[in-house]
C-alpha positions as a printed NumPy array, in Angstrom:
array([[ 85.445,  99.055,  98.176],
       [ 87.733, 102.069,  98.603],
       [ 90.946, 102.512,  96.603],
       [ 93.507, 105.312,  96.742],
       [ 96.312, 106.047,  94.292],
       [ 99.14 , 108.557,  94.672],
       [102.373, 109.635,  93.05 ],
       [104.255, 110.203,  96.305],
       [107.485, 111.496,  94.725],
       [109.798, 109.559,  97.093],
       [108.788, 107.285,  99.936],
       [112.071, 108.099, 101.655],
       [111.304, 111.826, 101.7  ],
       [108.001, 111.022, 103.387],
       [109.476, 108.626, 105.949],
       [112.364, 110.932, 106.828],
       [110.178, 114.109, 106.689],
       [113.11 , 116.38 , 107.462],
       [111.986, 119.261, 105.24 ],
       [108.792, 121.296, 105.139],
       [107.771, 119.45 , 101.988],
       [108.664, 116.127, 103.587],
       [106.458, 116.984, 106.564],
       [103.551, 117.724, 104.244],
       [104.104, 114.447, 102.374],
       [104.237, 112.529, 105.662],
       [101.001, 114.217, 106.777],
       [ 99.211, 113.21 , 103.562],
       [100.475, 109.63 , 103.969],
       [ 99.096, 109.537, 107.504],
       [ 95.733, 110.837, 106.301],
       [ 95.61 , 108.044, 103.717],
       [ 96.381, 105.489, 106.421],
       [ 93.521, 106.845, 108.529],
       [ 91.18 , 106.413, 105.55 ],
       [ 91.977, 102.645, 105.563],
       [ 91.684, 102.029, 101.815],
       [ 91.201,  98.465, 100.658],
       [ 93.985,  99.029,  98.145],
       [ 96.569, 101.817,  98.149],
       [ 98.695, 102.216,  95.023],
       [101.835, 104.37 ,  94.983],
       [103.861, 105.638,  92.048],
       [107.329, 107.214,  91.875],
       [108.521, 105.509,  95.036],
       [112.165, 106.296,  94.156],
       [113.312, 103.282,  96.161],
       [116.714, 101.712,  95.859],
       [116.934,  98.766,  93.483],
       [116.949,  96.516,  96.57 ],
       [113.523,  97.796,  97.634],
       [112.388,  99.185, 100.973],
       [114.973,  99.827, 103.66 ],
       [114.354,  98.521, 107.175],
       [113.339, 101.982, 108.358],
       [110.92 , 102.412, 105.453],
       [109.493,  98.917, 105.997],
       [108.872,  99.642, 109.674],
       [107.266, 103.016, 108.941],
       [104.906, 101.523, 106.359],
       [104.055,  98.608, 108.647],
       [103.227, 100.985, 111.486],
       [100.975, 103.138, 109.319],
       [ 99.374, 100.227, 107.46 ],
       [ 99.318,  97.243, 109.833],
       [ 98.096,  93.938, 108.407],
       [ 98.391,  95.135, 104.804],
       [100.068,  92.997, 102.175],
       [102.87 ,  95.052, 100.609],
       [104.185,  94.614,  97.062],
       [107.105,  96.625,  95.707],
       [108.433,  97.014,  92.165],
       [111.603,  99.15 ,  92.3  ],
       [113.516, 100.354,  89.275],
       [116.369,  98.001,  88.427],
       [117.574, 100.14 ,  85.54 ],
       [118.363, 103.124,  87.734],
       [118.283, 102.927,  91.524],
       [116.291, 105.659,  93.267],
       [114.178, 106.352,  90.194],
       [110.559, 105.646,  89.217],
       [109.099, 102.546,  90.923],
       [105.655, 101.475,  92.104],
       [104.169,  99.889,  95.213],
       [100.765,  98.484,  96.185],
       [ 99.325,  97.815,  99.646],
       [ 96.261,  95.59 ,  99.952],
       [ 94.185,  94.663, 102.984],
       [ 93.084,  91.443, 101.268],
       [ 95.693,  88.987, 100.086],
       [ 95.475,  88.733,  96.278],
       [ 95.322,  85.449,  94.408],
       [ 98.468,  86.473,  92.52 ],
       [100.755,  89.437,  91.957],
       [102.486,  90.316,  88.693],
       [105.279,  92.759,  87.894],
       [104.811,  92.557,  84.134],
       [107.182,  93.313,  81.329],
       [105.162,  94.726,  78.434],
       [107.893,  94.763,  75.77 ],
       [108.35 ,  98.506,  76.224],
       [111.217, 100.389,  74.542],
       [114.591, 101.061,  76.127],
       [114.843, 100.494,  79.865],
       [111.169, 101.213,  80.564],
       [110.392,  97.585,  81.445],
       [113.148,  97.697,  84.068],
       [111.925, 100.877,  85.736],
       [109.327,  99.244,  88.015],
       [106.358, 100.914,  86.362],
       [103.517,  98.37 ,  86.709],
       [102.096,  96.132,  89.456],
       [ 98.953,  94.038,  89.019],
       [ 97.018,  92.234,  91.744],
       [ 94.56 ,  89.504,  90.832],
       [ 91.456,  88.946,  92.953],
       [ 88.621,  86.479,  92.487],
       [ 86.45 ,  88.65 ,  90.246],
       [ 88.691,  91.477,  89.059],
       [ 92.227,  92.84 ,  88.691],
       [ 93.663,  95.933,  90.375],
       [ 96.677,  97.435,  88.615],
       [ 98.773, 100.567,  88.948],
       [101.04 , 102.298,  86.461],
       [103.618, 105.061,  86.397],
       [103.618, 106.121,  82.753],
       [106.929, 107.447,  81.381],
       [107.148, 111.192,  80.856],
       [107.943, 112.364,  77.33 ],
       [110.665, 114.549,  78.794],
       [112.029, 117.996,  78.154],
       [111.821, 119.019,  74.503],
       [109.806, 115.805,  73.996],
       [112.977, 113.737,  73.717],
       [111.126, 110.534,  74.688],
       [107.856, 111.223,  72.855],
       [108.338, 108.411,  70.322],
       [109.257, 105.896,  73.017],
       [106.347, 107.146,  75.091],
       [104.031, 106.423,  72.182],
       [105.357, 102.868,  71.939],
       [104.848, 102.475,  75.689],
       [101.243, 103.637,  75.373],
       [100.579, 101.051,  72.666],
       [102.153,  98.212,  74.645],
       [100.434,  99.206,  77.87 ],
       [ 97.055,  99.347,  76.142],
       [ 97.624,  95.822,  74.833],
       [ 98.596,  94.637,  78.302],
       [ 95.563,  96.112,  80.069],
       [ 93.278,  94.828,  77.316],
       [ 94.684,  91.33 ,  77.791],
       [ 93.714,  91.493,  81.474],
       [ 90.275,  92.817,  80.584],
       [ 89.654,  89.758,  78.409],
       [ 89.895,  87.611,  81.552],
       [ 88.31 ,  89.753,  84.282],
       [ 87.278,  93.391,  84.759],
       [ 90.154,  95.73 ,  85.599],
       [ 90.494,  98.681,  87.975],
       [ 93.685, 100.561,  87.213],
       [ 95.176, 103.811,  88.387],
       [ 98.269, 105.917,  88.34 ],
       [100.193, 108.893,  87.136],
       [ 99.524, 108.558,  83.415],
       [101.364, 111.765,  82.498],
       [ 98.708, 113.082,  80.149],
       [ 95.934, 115.642,  80.429],
       [ 93.338, 114.137,  78.109],
       [ 91.164, 117.105,  77.165],
       [ 91.402, 120.89 ,  77.409],
       [ 89.204, 120.779,  80.494],
       [ 91.937, 118.767,  82.222],
       [ 94.483, 121.584,  82.556],
       [ 94.398, 125.275,  83.364],
       [ 96.271, 126.56 ,  80.314],
       [ 95.62 , 124.305,  77.317],
       [ 96.466, 126.868,  74.611],
       [100.006, 127.514,  75.853],
       [100.744, 123.828,  76.49 ],
       [ 99.843, 122.293,  73.131],
       [103.456, 121.244,  72.588],
       [104.311, 120.451,  76.198],
       [104.959, 116.933,  77.502],
       [101.673, 115.553,  78.719],
       [ 99.467, 117.521,  76.333],
       [100.745, 116.748,  72.854],
       [ 98.267, 115.54 ,  70.266],
       [ 99.971, 112.126,  70.226],
       [ 99.722, 111.563,  73.976],
       [ 96.1  , 112.665,  74.04 ],
       [ 95.243, 110.432,  71.076],
       [ 96.88 , 107.451,  72.789],
       [ 94.756, 108.06 ,  75.87 ],
       [ 91.666, 108.248,  73.689],
       [ 92.693, 104.891,  72.214],
       [ 93.026, 103.449,  75.732],
       [ 89.491, 104.508,  76.574],
       [ 88.34 , 103.187,  73.213],
       [ 89.736,  99.765,  74.1  ],
       [ 86.925,  99.389,  76.637],
       [ 87.702, 101.546,  79.648],
       [ 86.089, 104.435,  81.507],
       [ 87.725, 107.535,  82.99 ],
       [ 85.789, 107.397,  86.257],
       [ 86.201, 110.99 ,  87.425],
       [ 85.182, 112.454,  84.102],
       [ 82.267, 110.025,  83.784],
       [ 80.879, 111.351,  87.067],
       [ 81.824, 114.989,  86.357],
       [ 81.59 , 115.367,  82.564],
       [ 81.592, 119.153,  82.412],
       [ 83.167, 120.237,  85.702],
       [ 86.311, 122.333,  85.1  ],
       [ 89.293, 123.022,  87.358],
       [ 89.613, 119.486,  88.767],
       [ 93.349, 118.859,  88.833],
       [ 95.736, 116.339,  90.385],
       [ 99.125, 118.006,  89.823],
       [100.511, 121.486,  90.357],
       [104.06 , 122.354,  89.286],
       [106.502, 122.789,  92.166],
       [108.57 , 125.211,  90.093],
       [105.752, 127.77 ,  90.35 ],
       [105.153, 129.095,  93.86 ],
       [101.608, 130.135,  92.968],
       [100.423, 127.097,  90.979],
       [ 98.442, 125.652,  93.888],
       [ 97.251, 129.032,  95.14 ],
       [ 95.889, 129.866,  91.683],
       [ 94.809, 126.279,  91.   ],
       [ 96.896, 126.339,  87.839],
       [ 97.097, 122.581,  87.522],
       [ 96.795, 119.489,  85.377],
       [ 94.715, 116.331,  85.763],
       [ 97.21 , 113.592,  84.908],
       [ 96.339, 110.958,  87.538],
       [ 93.42 , 108.635,  86.829],
       [ 91.27 , 105.773,  87.999],
       [ 90.079, 103.819,  84.965],
       [ 87.81 , 100.766,  85.034],
       [ 86.505,  98.264,  82.499],
       [ 83.354,  99.631,  80.9  ],
       [ 81.268,  96.714,  82.168],
       [ 81.832,  97.701,  85.813],
       [ 81.698, 101.475,  85.339],
       [ 78.133, 101.615,  86.65 ],
       [ 79.381, 100.23 ,  89.963],
       [ 81.574, 103.284,  90.628],
       [ 80.015, 105.479,  93.322],
       [ 82.766, 108.058,  93.796],
       [ 85.922, 109.253,  92.044],
       [ 87.619, 112.235,  93.658],
       [ 90.873, 114.116,  94.235],
       [ 91.979, 114.269,  97.87 ],
       [ 92.951, 117.589,  99.424],
       [ 96.668, 118.045, 100.175],
       [ 96.509, 121.615, 101.477],
       [ 99.499, 123.71 , 100.444],
       [101.509, 120.752,  99.149],
       [102.194, 121.029,  95.418],
       [103.072, 118.228,  92.977],
       [100.604, 115.288,  92.85 ],
       [ 97.503, 114.826,  94.97 ],
       [ 96.092, 111.377,  95.783],
       [ 92.961, 110.211,  94.   ],
       [ 90.241, 108.009,  95.484],
       [ 87.78 , 105.57 ,  93.952],
       [ 84.795, 103.934,  95.607],
       [ 83.168, 101.032,  93.803],
       [ 80.623,  98.389,  94.795],
       [ 82.442,  95.184,  93.969],
       [ 83.097,  93.378,  97.262]])
């Protein structure tokens, strides 16, 4: 079973591909389509509150024919956040859960969960703590509620979940840990919450397969023209699985996006089907 997850940073920018960056995003999306994943999870869709437009629907259908498409747009703020999942197999059920998160977070389209016969597949777009850590406290409450939610699924069936989790867990997971100790995504609180998530019974699949390998990143800041060239990145996108199926994971990798900065897709292969 092959799964791919990606923070696309705007489906519309990919579909329109009118800029150099848009062309690169469109190219990556086409490469993912050619890989024919069993499940493809997308974060930061930035769709309107009404969901996919006709043009976007047609473009996705052409790239991913015969896939079941599930969209969770932000209702709190149109064109912001949002998640989407495409599945070759029709799930038994689909949930767009509210996890009793603070503020408008539950209305920002951040989670989709698909139920299959023997497991769940879920994706998440974790809120960023923001500039000057303005949302750090709310982010901490989100982390607690999300951990409870995923643990509740795990009590029923094993879970495979992925997404932009907006945290580099350990110093090995970013290029410059010393200068980012108080930056969003690498505060002690965010790292401790991720440790608690793993402690609730889940495995970070890439790190389990590559425990000591440095310089594996999934995000490079667009604001820096040399971040990708110098591989000055962060690993903030993850595939996690329930501990009891971790031994079935055969591959967990970051896909190459060439010169494109921002997030790269991640891929998981697991023997479950």
